[in-house]
N, C-alpha and C positions, 0 to 999 in steps of 0.2 A: 752395196745391196740396193736393188731397185725398189721403189716405193710400192709398185704393183707387181703381181705375179708375171712370170714369163709367158704364161698362157695368154694374158691380156695383151701384153706388148707384142707378142708374135702375131696374134690375130690382126691387130690394127696395122702392123707393118705389112702383113700379107695383103691387106685391102688397098694400101696406098703405095707400096714400094715394090710390088712384084713385077711391074711392067718396066718399060724403058723410061728412065728419068731424063727429061729433056731440059729441065731447068732446076737449079738448086743454089740457094745461098744460105746465110746463117738463119734466116727467118722463114723462108718460103721454098717449097719444093713442089714440082709438078711432074707427074709421070703419066705415061700412056699405057693403057691396058686393053687389048682387043677382046678380052674375055668378060668385060663388064656386061651385065644384063641391061636391057633397054631401060628399065626403071631405075637403074643405078649408073647411067652412062656418064654422069659427072657427080663427084662427091668431094666434100671438103671436110677436113678435120683440124681443129685448133686445139692442141693439147694445153694442159694447165700451165705449162712452162712457156707458153707463147709461141711455140712452133706451129706453123700452118702447112698442111699438105693438101694437095689437090690431085685427083686422078680422073681421067676421062678417056673416052674411046678415041681411036685414031681418026674416025670420021668427024667427031666434034672438034678435035684438035686442028684438023684441016680447015674446018669452017671458021675457027677462031684465028687461023693463020699463025699458030704458035711455033711452028717449026722454024720460022724466020726470025723469031724473037731473040734478040741478043740480051736484053735486060727485061726483067719482069718482076712485078710486085703483086701482092695479094689484091691491092686496089685495082691495078691495071687488069688483072685476070678477071675480077668480078665485072669490071666495065665491059670487057670483051663479051662476057656472057650476056650482059644486058643488051649490047648492040646487036646480037644475033637472035634476040628474043628468048633466051634461056633464063628462067628464074629458078631460084633454089627454094625448096620448102623451108619453113621455119625451123631453125636449128633445134636440136635436142641436146640437153646436158647429158653426159654419160658419167655415172657414178659407179665406183667399185670399192670393195674393201681393200685397204692397204694390207700388206702382209702382217703388220703388227696388229691391226684391228681384227684381221682374220683369226689370228691366234687367240685373241681375247674372246671372240665369238665362240670358237670351238670349245673353249673351256667353260662357257657360261651355261647355267641351268635355266632353261627357258620354259619349264613346265608351269602350269597354273591354269588360268581360265582361257586357255587356247589349246587347239589341237589340230591335227591334220584332218581335212574333210574328205569324204568319200561319196560314192553314188548314193549311199544310204542317207545322206544329208540333203537330198534333193528338195524335200519340203521346206526344211529350214532355210536353205539357200534361196528358194523361190520367194519366201517371205522377206528375206534380206533384200533381194533385188526389187521387190515391189515397194519397199520403203525408201528406195533411192531415186533420184531424179534421172531422167533420160540422159541429161548432159553429164552427170557424174558417172553413169554406167559407160557412156561412150568414151569419156576421158580415161577412166581407170582400166577398162577392158579386163575386168575380173570375171572369170568363168569357173564353173564347177568341174568341167571335163578336161582341162589341160593336164599337163604332166604332174603338177603338184598344186594343192590348194590348202591353205591354212586359215583358220578363223579364230577370232577372239570373241568371247561371250560375256554378257552381263545377265545374270539371273536366267540362264539357259537360252537367252536370245542372242543370235548371231549379230554382232554390231560392227565388226570389221573383218575384212577378208583380203587375202593376197593370193594370186595365182601366178604360176610360172611355167615356162615351156622352153625347151632348147631353141636357141635363137638362130634364125636364118640358116646359113651353112656353117655356122661356128659349132664345131662338135663338142666343145667344152665350155660354152657360155650359155647361161639360162637367163632369159629376160623376164622381169616380173612387173605386175600391176597390183595396185592396192587401192582399196576403197573403204572408208569408214562412214557410217551414217552420221548425218549432221549433228543430231543431239548428243552423240557420243564422242565427238572430236575433242581433242585437247586433253584426253585422259590417258594417253600412252598406249591405246589399243593398236594403232597403226605401227608404232615403233616395235611392239612385241611381235606382230605377225610378220613384219619385214625381216626382223632378225631370225625368227623361227624358220621361215621358209628359206632364208639364205643359208642358215646352218644345215638345213636338209640338203640344199644344193651341193654344198661342200662335201657332205657325206656321200653324195652320189657322184663325186669327182667332177662337178661343174663349178664354174666361176659365176656367181650371181651378178646380174647387171640391172641397174636401176636407171631408167631414162625418164626425162620430163622436159616439157617446153621451157624456154628461158623465162617466160613471164609467169610461170606457175610457182609463185613464191612459197605457197604452203607445201608443195611437193619438194621443193628445194630444201626447205627447213626440215621436212621429215627425213630426207636422205641423210642430212648431216646429223640429225638426232639419232638415227639408227646406226651411226658410226661409219657411214660411207664417205668416200673422198672423191672430189671432182677429178675426173680424168681428162675431160675435154668437151668440146662442142662439135657435134657432127651434123653435117648438112648433106642432103641429097637433092636431086632435081625434083621440081614440083611436078605433080601429075598433070598440071595444066600446060606445061611447056611442050 
């Protein structure tokens, strides 16, 4: 039995293995896909078991002279990108619920000082935003108008919120962001809203996805506390390339 659902496995394989595989060994695989968008013309994924996959457009493969490559490693591939002036954006960790943790979540009663937010909560949510720093708002990307929003309260004050929306072209994956006001951190609010919104996603037949930068230790700790498991590290081309 796979650790993660078939939906997750199929999605990432479709991103990296749908094209022509031009190199593959036990640790590293490179494929060519002409259907990649401009902002995704090269991507890399390192799964938690150490497997690394790269996918890129035929044009970029030509520029890197990959078709003549008899032997290739992840290091050599990254060096070739650097040599032609292509840089990758800082990697994101990807977290999902394992199938075992999903079953636990779906049986859990998450009611209490949290609930789903609606347009009727605009005033409450505006007060919440005004109490957060611009940096926290930018990093968390939590909004009232996405597909789903959940909030946790203390004495009728919204102190933590998570929002979620269907992700990119993935029909069954929903990406989430979460933000807790500084004075209320460390009290379990974020864990509750993450688990609540993820349970909602499952009930809507979506797989919840949690992403964060590698250096965001607090976010990594929250993902683990919420019961999520590391799937891998995902990199795309930098907008500056």
